[in-house]
N, C-alpha and C positions, 0 to 999 in steps of 0.2 A: 651722646657718643659712647659706645661701649667697646671694651677690649676683651679679646678671648685668645688664650694660648692653646692651640691645637697641637698636641704632641702624640707621638706614636703610642705611648703608654695609655692615653685616654681613648684611643680608637679601638674598634672591635678587635679582640684577639683572634689569632689564627688557631685552628681552622675556622673560617667564617661559615655562617648559615646553619650548620648542623646542630640540631637541638637534641635529637634522640636517635643517634645512628645505631643500626642493628645489622649484623651480618645476615645477608640474604640466605634463606634456606627454604626448602620445599615444605618442611614440617611447620614452620612458623608463618610463611607467607604464601602458601599455595593458592589462597583465594584473593590475594591482593591484586588491585589494578591501579594503573597510573592514569590520572586524569590530565586533560589539557591544562596548561598553566601559562603564566607570564613571568616577567622578571621583577615583579614587585618585591620579591624577597631580597633583592639586591639594592633597593632604593635608598636605604639608610647606611650604605657602605661606601665610604669615600676612597677606598682602595681595595684591589683584589690581587691575589698572586698571579704571576705570569711565568711561563716556562720558556726555555730558550727557543723551542720550535716555533713560537709565535712572536718572537721579538720583532721580526720584520713587519708583521701586520699591526701589532700593538704600537710600535714606534711611529707609525703613520698618524696616530690619533691622540696618544696620551704620553705624558712624561713617565718614563720608567725609572723608578728609584729602587733603593734597597732598604729593607727593614732590618735594623741591627738586632740580631738574635745570636744564639749559640753558633749557628751558621747563617750568614746573611741571606735574605730571601728577596728576590726581585718582585716588585708590585707595580701595577699600573695605577697611577694617581687619577682618581675620577672626580675629585672635589677638593676644595680647599677649606671646607668646613666639616660638617658632620653628615653630609648627604652625597649621594651619587648624582652628579649633574647630568648624567646621560640616560636616566630612567624617568619617564613621565607616565603616570597612570599605568605602570606595569610594562610599558613599551620602551625598548632600548632605542636610542637615537638612530635614525635611519642612516645606513652607510658606514656606521662606526663599528670597529672590531669588537666582538663580544668575547672576552677572555674564556679560554677553555675551562678554567676553574668554575666559571658561572654556568657554562653550557652543560657540564656533566652533572650538576645538581638536579634532582635530589639523590643521585647515586654517588658513590665514591669507593675508595679502596682502603683497606686496613691490613696491617701486617698480622700474620698469624704466629703461632709458636715456632713454626718452621721458618727460618730466616729467608728462605727462597720462595715462600708461598704467601699469596695475598688473597683476601676475600673481598668480594663485592659487598658493599654495604648500601643500605637504604635509610634515609632519614625519616624515621617514623613520625617525627614532629612536623613534617611537611604536609600541608593540606592537599597536596596533589595525590597522595595515596588514599585509596579507598579500601580499607580492610574488609568491608562487607562484600566486595566482589560485584557490586551492582553497577558501577560506572567506570569507564576508562578501558585501557588495554591491559590484558592479563599479563602478569609477571611469569606465570607458569601455565603450561598447557600439556595435558596428558602426562603429568608427572615430570615434565622436563622444562628447562628454561625456555621461555617464549622467544620469538625473534627480537622483541623489544629488549629483553634482559640480555640476550647475547650481544646485541649492539652496544648496550651500556657497558657490558664487560669488556668489549674490544676498545671502546673509547677510553675507559678508565685505565686499562692496561697500557695503552699508548701514552696516556697522560703520566702514568707512573714512570715509564721509561724516560720521558722528557724531564720529569721532576728529578730523577736520579742524575741525569746529565747536567741539569741546572745546579744541583747541589755541588757537583764536582767543580763547576765554574766558580761558584761563590767561595768555595774553600780555597781555590787558587788565588782569587782576588784578595782574600784576607791574608793568606800566607805571604803574598807579595806587598802587603800594606798599601793596596791601591784604593781602598774605600775610605772616604773622608766624610765627616758630617757636614750637612748644609741645612740652612733654615731660610725661611722667607717671611718678611713682614709685609702685610697686605692691608690696604685701606679700601673698604667697599663703599658703594653708594650709601650716603647717609652718614658717613664717617666711622662706621663700625670697623674695628681693626682686628685682624687675625694674625696670629703667629704660628707658622707651620714649622714644626721642629721634630727632630728625632730620626730623620731619614739620612741615608748615605748615598753618595754618588762616587763614580770612579774619578780619581784625580788625573786629569788629562796630562799634566806635566810628568807625573810619575809613570803613567802608562807609556808615554812617548820615550821614556828613558829606560825601558825594560832591556835586559841583555838580549843580544842577538839570538842566543840559543832558546830563550824563553819565547821570543817573538816567533821563531820558526815553529816551535812545538805548538804554540797557540794557534798559529795560522793553519797547521795541519788538522787540528781538531775543530776548527771553525770558531774559536773563541774571539779572535780579533774582530771579525765581522759583527759578532753579537755585541761586543763592547762599543764598537762604533755606532751601532743602532741605538744603544742606550744613551750615548753622549748626544747623538743627533735628536733624540726624543725630548731632551730637556728644552728645546726650542718651543715645545708646545705649552710650556708653563704660562706664557703670555696669553695664548688662546684660552687656556683653562681659567686664567684670571678674568678675562672678559666674560666667559661663560658664567663664572661665579658672580660677577657684577650684575649680569642680566637676571640671574636667579634671584639675587637680592632685590633688584628693582621690581621684579614680578611680585615678590612677597610684600614690597613696600612701594606701591605705585607713585607715591608722593616724592620719591627720591629719583625720579626718572632722569633728571638733568645731571646727576652725579656721575663721576667717572672713576672707575677703580684704578688704583695705583699700587705699585709694589716696589719694595727695596730688596 
């Protein structure tokens, strides 16, 4: 029997996935092409960021928690250990919501010297890019961004707007002291124990006690619904626990009769 404490500080830091991000430019990337790929890059990531615009979809499938940082950030919890339980051989589990953060990769956005301007970036460390220009879809055509690049730009811009709205919500949650730490102690098949620590959730009692003026303001900007989806999503923790147990059983077939439990 082994014991392992999984804490936020030990998990992959944000931003995830990007190894060598570069601002996309005609001079540097005019011959680059994007090849077909899968979600294998997210297989060893037990959580990914989510934004308010996808809380409805994400809350149907995953616990939505908050990572404590300078400004708390919401994440979808995808595993109780060190793996994403929803990616197998590069394929995301059928019918499950794929977070926008994952879908936008290997592109992204980065702030420029102008506070109101952002640049589209490409992760040069991704094996989906072909700098030789021999395979995949072109990033530039006739000296201009291709349809692929324009679509990536639109997607990343929409994500940036949603991320800004998400940041405003998180600031309000912290200002009103609504985020509290939670942990889970888990026993997997075979007796292996995990401790999941370092995440935050909205305190339901404090949330219910908000002043009327705050409730009205949050209702008008849609935050009340978002918080309710977060609280409802916590019910998926048991399903995630069962999935983690099945993952452990597949890794150790001799433990097939064991049942995962949590406190």
